[in-house]
C-alpha positions in Angstrom: 82.8 112.8 12.6 82.3 114.6 15.9 78.9 115.5 17.2 77.6 118.5 19.2 76.7 117.9 22.9 74.7 120.6 24.6 74.4 120.7 28.4 71.4 122.8 29.3 72.1 123.9 32.9 75.0 123.4 35.2 73.2 121.8 38.1 73.9 118.8 40.4 73.1 116.1 37.8 75.6 117.5 35.4 78.5 117.8 37.8 80.3 114.6 36.7 79.8 115.5 33.0 81.1 119.1 33.5 84.1 117.8 35.3 84.9 115.5 32.3 84.3 117.8 29.3 87.8 117.1 28.0 86.8 113.4 27.6 84.2 114.4 25.0 86.6 116.8 23.3 89.3 114.2 23.1 86.9 111.9 21.2 86.3 114.7 18.6 83.0 116.0 19.9 82.0 119.6 20.6 80.5 120.6 24.0 78.4 123.7 24.7 77.0 124.5 28.1 74.1 127.0 28.4 73.3 128.6 31.8 71.7 131.8 33.2 74.8 132.5 35.3 78.5 132.0 35.2 78.1 130.1 38.5 75.9 127.3 39.9 74.8 127.6 43.5 74.4 124.5 45.6 70.8 124.6 46.9 71.6 122.4 49.9 73.7 125.3 51.4 71.5 128.1 50.3 69.7 128.6 53.7 73.2 128.5 55.4 74.3 131.4 53.1 71.1 133.3 54.1 72.0 132.8 57.7 75.6 133.9 57.1 77.1 130.5 58.0 78.5 130.5 54.4 79.5 133.2 51.9 78.6 132.9 48.2 82.0 131.6 47.2 81.6 128.7 49.7 78.4 127.4 48.0 79.0 127.9 44.3 80.8 126.3 41.4 82.5 128.5 38.7 80.7 126.8 35.8 81.9 129.0 33.0 85.5 128.9 34.1 85.4 125.1 34.5 83.9 124.7 31.0 86.2 127.1 29.2 89.4 125.9 30.8 88.7 122.5 29.5 88.0 123.8 26.0 84.2 123.8 26.0 81.9 126.7 25.0 79.8 128.5 27.6 76.8 130.6 26.7 75.3 132.8 29.4 71.6 132.7 28.4 68.3 131.1 29.2 66.5 128.5 27.2 62.9 129.5 26.4 62.0 126.9 23.8 63.1 124.0 21.7 62.2 122.2 18.5 62.9 118.5 19.1 62.3 117.6 15.4 64.9 120.1 14.2 67.2 119.5 17.3 67.2 123.2 18.0 67.2 125.3 21.2 65.8 128.8 21.3 67.4 131.2 23.8 66.1 134.3 25.5 68.6 136.5 23.6 67.1 135.3 20.3 70.1 133.1 19.6 69.4 129.6 18.2 71.6 126.6 19.1 71.6 123.3 17.2 72.5 120.0 18.9 73.1 116.4 18.1 72.6 115.4 21.8 71.2 117.5 24.6 70.9 117.0 28.3 68.6 119.1 30.5 69.4 120.0 34.1 67.5 123.3 34.2 66.1 122.9 37.7 62.8 124.3 38.8 61.1 127.6 39.6 59.1 128.6 42.7 55.3 128.8 42.2 54.2 132.4 42.5 50.9 133.8 43.8 49.3 136.8 42.3 51.5 139.8 43.2 50.3 143.4 43.1 52.2 146.6 43.8 55.8 146.9 45.2 57.9 143.7 44.8 61.2 145.0 46.0 61.1 143.1 49.3 59.7 139.8 47.9 62.3 137.0 47.3 62.1 133.4 46.1 64.3 130.6 47.3 65.3 129.9 43.7 67.5 131.0 42.1 69.7 130.5 45.2 71.6 133.7 44.7 68.5 135.6 45.5 68.9 134.5 49.1 72.2 136.5 49.3 70.3 139.6 48.1 67.7 139.0 50.7 70.4 138.6 53.4 71.9 142.0 52.5 68.6 143.8 52.5 67.4 142.2 55.7 70.7 143.0 57.6 70.5 146.6 56.5 66.9 147.0 57.5 67.3 145.2 60.9 70.1 147.6 61.8 67.7 150.6 61.4 64.4 149.5 62.9 62.2 146.7 64.1 60.9 144.4 61.3 58.7 141.5 60.4 59.7 138.8 58.0 57.3 136.3 56.5 58.5 133.0 55.1 55.8 131.2 53.0 56.1 127.4 52.6 55.6 124.5 55.0 58.2 122.1 53.6 61.9 121.8 54.3 62.9 124.9 52.3 60.6 127.1 54.4 61.8 125.5 57.7 65.4 126.0 56.8 65.0 129.5 55.6 63.0 130.6 58.7 65.5 129.0 61.1 68.5 130.6 59.3 66.7 134.0 59.3 66.5 133.8 63.1 70.2 133.1 63.1 70.9 136.1 60.8 68.8 138.4 63.0 70.2 137.2 66.3 72.7 140.1 66.5 70.4 142.8 65.1 70.0 145.9 67.2 66.2 146.0 66.9 63.5 143.4 67.5 62.7 141.2 64.5 59.8 138.8 64.0 60.2 135.7 61.8 56.9 134.1 60.9 56.6 130.8 59.0 53.3 130.4 57.1 53.1 126.6 56.5 49.9 126.1 54.6 47.4 123.9 56.5 50.1 121.7 58.1 53.8 122.1 58.7 56.0 119.4 57.0 52.8 117.7 55.9 54.5 115.0 53.8 56.8 113.8 56.6 56.2 111.5 59.6 54.9 113.1 62.7 58.2 112.7 64.6 60.0 114.8 61.9 57.2 117.4 62.0 57.3 117.6 65.8 61.1 117.6 66.3 61.7 120.2 63.5 59.0 122.5 64.9 60.4 122.2 68.4 63.8 123.4 67.2 62.4 126.3 65.3 60.1 127.3 68.1 63.0 127.3 70.6 64.9 129.6 68.2 62.0 132.0 68.1 60.2 131.3 64.8 56.4 131.8 64.9 54.4 129.2 63.1 51.1 129.9 61.3 48.9 127.3 59.6 46.4 129.7 58.2 46.0 127.9 54.9 47.5 128.7 51.4 48.7 132.0 50.2 46.4 133.5 47.5 48.0 136.8 46.8 50.4 139.5 47.9 49.4 143.2 47.7 52.0 145.8 48.7 53.6 143.4 51.1 50.3 142.2 52.6 49.8 138.5 52.4 46.2 137.2 51.9 45.4 133.6 52.6 42.6 131.4 51.4 41.2 131.4 55.0 40.6 135.2 54.6 43.4 136.1 57.1 45.8 138.9 56.0 49.3 139.6 57.4 51.7 142.4 56.6 55.5 141.9 56.5 58.5 144.1 55.7 60.2 141.3 53.8 58.6 138.2 52.2 60.5 135.0 51.2 58.6 132.5 49.1 59.6 128.8 49.6 56.4 127.3 48.1 56.1 124.5 45.6 58.2 124.3 42.5 57.6 123.6 38.8 59.9 122.7 35.9 60.3 125.1 33.0 57.2 125.3 30.8 59.1 124.9 27.5 59.0 121.1 27.7 55.3 121.0 27.4 55.2 123.9 24.9 57.6 122.0 22.6 55.4 119.0 22.5 57.8 116.7 24.3 56.3 114.0 26.5 56.1 115.3 30.1 55.0 114.1 33.5 52.0 115.4 35.4 54.2 118.2 36.8 55.3 119.3 33.3 58.8 117.9 33.8 60.6 116.2 30.9 59.5 112.6 30.8 62.5 110.2 30.9 62.9 106.5 31.0 65.2 104.3 33.1 68.2 105.6 31.1 67.3 109.3 31.9 66.4 109.6 28.2 63.3 110.8 26.5 61.3 107.8 25.3 60.3 109.6 22.1 63.5 111.5 21.3 66.5 109.3 22.2 68.9 112.2 21.7 67.3 114.1 24.6 68.4 113.3 28.2 67.8 115.0 31.6 68.3 114.9 35.3 67.5 116.8 38.5 64.3 118.7 39.3 63.3 119.3 35.7 62.6 115.6 34.8 59.8 113.2 35.6 61.2 109.7 36.0 58.9 107.4 34.2 59.5 104.2 36.3 58.4 106.0 39.4 58.0 109.6 40.7 61.0 111.0 42.6 61.0 113.6 45.3 62.4 117.0 44.3 65.5 116.6 46.4 69.2 117.0 45.5 70.1 113.5 46.5 68.6 112.1 43.3 70.4 114.6 41.1 73.7 113.6 42.8 72.9 109.9 42.3 72.1 110.6 38.6 75.5 112.1 38.0 77.6 109.1 37.0 74.7 107.5 35.0 74.1 110.7 33.0 77.8 111.1 32.3 78.1 107.5 31.2 75.0 107.6 29.0 75.8 110.8 27.3 79.3 109.4 26.4 77.7 106.1 25.3 75.0 107.7 23.2 77.7 109.7 21.3 79.8 106.6 20.8 76.9 104.2 19.9 77.5 102.1 23.0 75.2 100.6 25.6 73.3 102.8 28.1 73.1 102.1 31.8 69.8 102.2 33.7 69.4 104.6 36.6 68.5 103.0 40.0 67.2 105.7 42.3 68.2 103.6 45.3 66.4 103.2 48.6 65.8 105.5 51.5 68.0 108.6 51.6 69.6 110.5 54.4 67.4 113.5 55.3 69.2 116.4 57.0 67.9 119.9 57.7 69.9 123.0 58.7 67.4 124.7 61.0 69.7 127.6 62.0 71.9 128.5 65.0 74.1 125.5 64.4 71.1 123.1 64.9 69.8 120.5 62.6 67.6 117.4 62.2 68.9 114.1 60.8 66.8 111.1 59.8 67.7 107.8 58.2 65.2 104.9 58.4 64.7 104.4 62.1 67.4 106.9 63.3 66.2 110.4 64.1 67.9 113.1 66.2 68.2 116.8 66.4 70.9 119.2 67.6 74.4 120.4 66.8 75.7 117.0 65.7 73.0 116.8 63.0 74.1 120.2 61.6 77.8 119.3 61.8 77.2 116.1 59.8 75.3 118.1 57.2 78.1 120.7 57.0 80.7 118.0 56.6 78.8 116.2 53.8 78.0 119.5 52.0 81.5 121.0 52.2 83.1 117.7 51.0 80.7 117.7 48.0 81.7 121.2 47.2 85.4 120.5 47.5 85.1 117.6 45.1 83.7 119.7 42.3 85.2 123.1 43.0 88.7 122.0 42.5 90.1 122.3 39.0 
């Protein structure tokens, strides 16, 4: 008798499974995909969309269309809770979905400070489509008057967003200031060479760096830092730390220190074997993984195999995260940084390599 597989989220770690829904259906199973949007945006190209290198259609997958044309069901909704003992998902609409097997790829959300007053010009880097809204508002404002934009976050996301904002504003008719507020130290978790070379590129492109400390609150577009310094901006983009959805902890599922779904070497809950997961929303029990897309992409074939195997009662495969990964940043104006082990360089070639890798990845999963 067929079983019901639910894919919670259409992110990078589910790409292989989404492309092969028909395989599950041909074996007599039912597949339902739940996502907050008909599309999934590729985060690696989000800053490039902000900078107008790419348009939304260049960086998104038509998840609903892909699911339905294969015969699967798509529910546009958001999961707010689950009951693992009853194998039941609770959705924001009030709908309840039962499952025999579920896989979570629900991503992560940006950590927010206390926000008081008008929020119409405050954006977060996730969900990625918010960056397109920011681009439209910033372009309109920059055509009318001088403006100041604040990017908060000292990691790669903040660096890429700030650099691509400078690219976006390069043709504006009025002066525009882009300030990057990078906590206590820019790119703190990376080697000094990466910090230095990244900052050199951003500085050359006109980004202003501040290491004032951490953001405490925002009140009517004034940012207050823990150092006591306050700064006003016309538009604020938050690229601070991220956290998985809180419903894992609330449901009583085993989680990691960050609240992510705890999974074993098979990307499977050690307590509930019918629950799997990948991407930013999991905590990999064998060893913590960076919140980078490369791991979600590497999880793709293992998750697909293990979901199929679990439904068929066959042997699961362990996930090997692999060694060092290629690090490439798009820092705007056609410039990038590339690092792999001992190799490190910046400039146009780094961006061109990133663009080639990203567009090839998109082409693989965009085609029907």
